[in-house]
C-alpha positions, 0 to 999 in steps of 0.5 A: 678555688674560684671567686666564689665568696664562700670559697674566699671566706674559708680561705681567710678562716684557714689562715687566721682561725683564731683572730676575732672576726665579728663583735655584735652589740645588742640593743643599747642598754641591754649589755648583751654582746657576742664575739666570734673568731673566724673559726667560730663564725665559719662553724656557725655558718656551717650549721646554717648551710647544713640545716638548709641542705638537710631541709631540702633547700637546693643550690640556686633556690632563694632565701630571704633575710627579714632581720635586724642587724645581728650575727644571725644575719651574717651567719645566714648569708655566709651559710647560703653562700656555702650551700649555693643557696641565694641570699635575698635581703628584705627591707624589715620596714615593709608591711603585709602588701609589700612583703607579699610582693617581695616574697613572691617576686623573689621566689623565695622558698625560705625565710629567716625572720626576726620574731618581732616581725612575726605578725607581718610574716604570718599575715603574708604567708598565705600568699607566698606558697612557695615558702616551705622553710621558715626560721625564727630568730628570737622570740615572736610577737605572734606565732608563725605557723611552721616556723622553727627557732633558729637556735634549735635548727643551728644546734642540730646541724653540723659545724664541719664544712664538707660541701660540694664544689662551688662556682664564681657563677653562684649568684647573690641578689640585692634588692633595691630600696624601692622608694621610687617604685617597687623593689627590683632584685639585682642579680650578681654573679659572685665573681662580679660582685667580688671585683665590683663591690668588694674591690677584688679584696683590695678596695683601695689597692691592686685587686688580687690576680688569683682567688688564693692571693686573697688569703696569702695577703691576709696571712702576710698582713696583721690585724688592727683594723675594725669596720663598723657598718652602721646601716642595716645589713639589709642595705647592700652597702653594709653587707658588702662593707662586712665582706670587705672586712672579712676579705682583709681578715679583719674585725667587723662590729655591729649594732642591732639598731642605729643609736648615735650615742651608742655608736660613738661609745662603740667607737671609742671602746672598740677602737673602731678604725672605719665607719660606713653610714649613709648621708647627713641623716647618719652623720649629722646626729653623730655631729650633734652627740659629739658636740653635746652629751658625748663631747670628748669621746675618744675617736683617735683610732678612726681613720675614715668615715665613708657615706654611700647611697646619700651625699654628705653635705659640705655643712655636715662634713665641715662640722665633723671635721672640726670634731674629729680632724684625724678621720678621712671623710669619703663621699663614695658613689655607687649602686646596687647595679654598679658596686663602687664607681668612685669617690667625690673630690674634695671641691664638691659642694652646692655651687660646684655639685657632686664631683667624682673621680670615677674608676676606669670602667665608668663612663658618662654616655648618651642614654639612647646611642650609648656613645660617650657624651662630650665634655660638659653635655649631660648624659647617664653614668654607665659601667662596664666589666663586672656588672650584674646579670640583670633584674630578677623576673624583670626582663623588660627593665633588664633590657632598659638598663643592660646593654652591650657595646664593643663586646663588653657588658654595660650597665646604665644607671639612673644617675644623670651627669656631665664629665669635664676634660679631666674625666671628673664626673659631676653627678646631677641626680637621678633622672627619675627625680628630675623636675621640669619647670618651664623647660629647665631641669632641676635635680633635687640633690643639688637643691638639698645640698644648698638647703642643708647649708643653712644653719637652721636646716636639719634635713631637706628633700626636694620634689616637684609639684604640678604648676599650671604655668610652669608645669611643675615647681620646686617644693622643699620639705624641711626639717629644722634643727631643734630649737631654730627659729621658724624659717619662711619661704623668703628666708630660704630663697634668700639663702639659696640665691647665693648657691643656685640659679633662680629657676632652681630656687624653691617656690614652696616650703613645707615644714615637717617634724621628721624627714622620712627616709628608709632605715638606711637613710636613703631619701623617700622621694615619694613621700616628699612629693606626697607632702608637698602635693598635699600642702599645695592642695590645701593652699 
């Protein structure tokens, strides 16, 4: 056995076959649910794997998952891994042109899609000639030529294993969100992903030293932990969270969609111990529900709430702690290109920035020389060791992002940061979003943290707007809390002066009913720039 995700999953199944592995709760209000043991989930994945092989899908070819959360999502990912087919996540918000780009860029030959997206899939198919296998989950909004119902394909296939040997070199591709440009497919060897994204079988402890040790740990341990990834599984963090749960031989709970009140009811009913989410966009609605209509919900089993992909503001963290004091709040730092890098310190906040105690493989380096920067100097976050192979179909971007130094392979992330004498890294923000105003650099995330510390601000994004005098000026796109008084630019400027240097304070305010984010809660800075620029043009 190698560090192959399918091999590792099967080793866990063999020691706890009757333990509950997956609980799926359908669209809130329907009451539908499915519960699968490890043996049942394994058999369901075997059926998918055999159908792919019987349909002529070959090892190394790519299958897209264009789905909401559900049993079929994880079942298909596992089936791909068993058949040595490469799973590729597809953003279900994409419209026709975006789907055509991704289907073609990823060289998809197979697609499993939710029937609700049938019209978009049907529109994109004529320009995706490599797609030769289509499986439809549920009923279709529009018939897709050549699509086979998932249930029929599953029922006709064998539930047994009987697959050829697999390898730690087998790939797993995670497409990034593409909110600042077209999405990119990050190519991982499964062995590297196991250690960088799944913690080597022990995210908070000592990684396993052999593949067989994973099952030994599961057999020696007990049950009682329930992981609840609340963002869409097409967001890499959620799928990896589910696989962390499987690596522990524990239970994973899923909802089809994120509905705050239903999430809290599930936390209470299923005695959830660990919730993962993305930033204030997901935690704040939970806080509002706990303080309002679902006050008194039993969250006593909840041990940890972790965020990755977006920073939890100090304001929202403080509100949540007051309501659920027993839960540990974790601001995790990582990316599709690096896996897990570290967790924010407790003193992180608007004044001190997003301070992270990183792992031993993470450095802050000069983006040109790749040498570590001196304490206090600005560089880019980089990670070595178990890193991806590069970006699929993009050798230029791969050459810009991945490098070798001292015989080790490194990935250069887009995050700008400084490091202090103790090795604590302060993440400033994405370099691609940096605003240059009069020669001074402003990172949107820092300003957003200050804005969201205002009690009347529900959410905020910050972008640069062209300025004839300063090159750019800082613009804030703000969503107010329900019932809050209408804030002026002056109100927010006065508030920000307690947290930020003068050149970082917004010079423009655009109030909006809703902040646009991805389904996983990630910021859509392209949209924020467009909104701010449109406001500048009107004025």
